[in-house]
Structure formats: structure tokens, C-alpha cells
PLY file of the C-alpha trace (Angstrom):
ply
format ascii 1.0
element vertex 88
property float x
property float y
property float z
element edge 87
property int vertex1
property int vertex2
end_header
163.52 -28.80 116.75
159.88 -29.58 117.48
158.65 -31.81 120.25
158.49 -35.49 119.29
155.03 -36.92 118.83
153.48 -40.15 120.09
154.17 -43.06 117.74
152.34 -46.41 117.74
153.30 -49.51 115.75
151.03 -52.52 115.36
153.25 -55.49 114.48
153.80 -59.24 114.75
156.75 -61.57 115.30
158.49 -62.84 112.19
157.30 -59.94 110.04
160.15 -58.46 108.02
158.19 -55.30 107.22
157.52 -54.84 110.95
161.23 -55.17 111.65
161.92 -52.62 108.91
159.46 -50.12 110.34
160.91 -50.53 113.83
164.46 -50.17 112.50
163.53 -47.01 110.58
162.01 -45.45 113.68
165.06 -46.55 115.69
167.39 -44.92 113.16
165.51 -41.68 113.77
165.94 -42.02 117.53
162.20 -42.10 118.01
160.54 -43.91 120.88
157.28 -45.68 120.16
154.68 -47.99 121.60
154.65 -51.44 120.04
151.42 -53.43 119.94
151.95 -57.13 119.16
148.82 -58.27 117.35
150.02 -61.89 117.40
150.13 -61.89 121.20
147.10 -59.69 121.85
144.28 -60.53 119.40
142.23 -57.58 120.62
145.00 -55.31 119.29
144.45 -56.70 115.77
140.75 -55.81 115.99
141.71 -52.34 117.25
144.28 -51.91 114.46
141.81 -52.94 111.75
139.22 -50.50 113.08
141.72 -47.64 113.25
143.66 -48.29 110.05
141.08 -49.94 107.84
143.79 -52.46 106.93
144.49 -56.01 108.02
148.24 -56.28 107.33
151.08 -55.41 109.70
152.80 -53.18 110.40
150.42 -50.27 110.73
151.97 -47.07 112.02
150.31 -44.10 113.68
152.17 -40.86 114.29
150.47 -38.36 116.56
147.26 -40.34 116.17
147.43 -40.08 112.36
147.54 -43.31 110.39
150.55 -43.15 108.07
150.32 -46.73 106.79
152.80 -49.55 106.72
156.53 -49.86 106.16
156.45 -48.94 102.46
154.38 -45.85 103.26
156.90 -44.80 105.92
159.83 -45.25 103.52
158.03 -43.16 100.91
157.38 -40.40 103.46
161.04 -40.54 104.46
162.23 -40.31 100.85
159.92 -37.33 100.30
161.37 -35.62 103.37
158.05 -35.66 105.25
158.67 -38.33 107.89
160.98 -36.22 110.08
158.42 -33.44 110.16
155.64 -35.85 111.16
157.88 -37.25 113.89
158.61 -33.79 115.25
162.27 -34.00 114.27
162.34 -31.11 111.80
0 1
1 2
2 3
3 4
4 5
5 6
6 7
7 8
8 9
9 10
10 11
11 12
12 13
13 14
14 15
15 16
16 17
17 18
18 19
19 20
20 21
21 22
22 23
23 24
24 25
25 26
26 27
27 28
28 29
29 30
30 31
31 32
32 33
33 34
34 35
35 36
36 37
37 38
38 39
39 40
40 41
41 42
42 43
43 44
44 45
45 46
46 47
47 48
48 49
49 50
50 51
51 52
52 53
53 54
54 55
55 56
56 57
57 58
58 59
59 60
60 61
61 62
62 63
63 64
64 65
65 66
66 67
67 68
68 69
69 70
70 71
71 72
72 73
73 74
74 75
75 76
76 77
77 78
78 79
79 80
80 81
81 82
82 83
83 84
84 85
85 86
86 87
């Protein structure tokens, strides 16, 4: 097994997709840093600059932008998410 990589999640309260992304990472046993854009407006500006998107969640794995919840699910279904997370 590879070493796990640094994971960052930009999210907001009351966002079902954010909850889904967090639950998916939790199901993988992955620790991550959560940035709440609703509580820290400067994090939203940072997220938009990094991701080029305005919606939450936005997920970064090892510094690489992988997208939102739907993108993560697609990566998981294709068998690529575990590799990105350093689990395979």
C-alpha cells in the first residue's frame, strides 16, 4: 500500500454534495482538511482561484484538483480514486 496523500475539501454547511464527498472519503478511511467557505469567505476566493469553479464541494488530492462529489464518484467507479488517495 502506498502512503496516503494530503486531501483538501472546500465545503459549506447544508450542502448534500459536500456531505456525500466527506462520507465517501470517510468510507475510504482517509483523513482530510475541511475548509468551510461559508464560515471563511477568504476560503471561497481561494477555492475559486485554485479550482476555477464556484460550487462546493471542490476536492484536491495531493494538490491536484479532482472536482466535486460527482467527479469523485466517477473516479471511484472507474477504480482510480483509491490510487489517487494512495490506497492502492
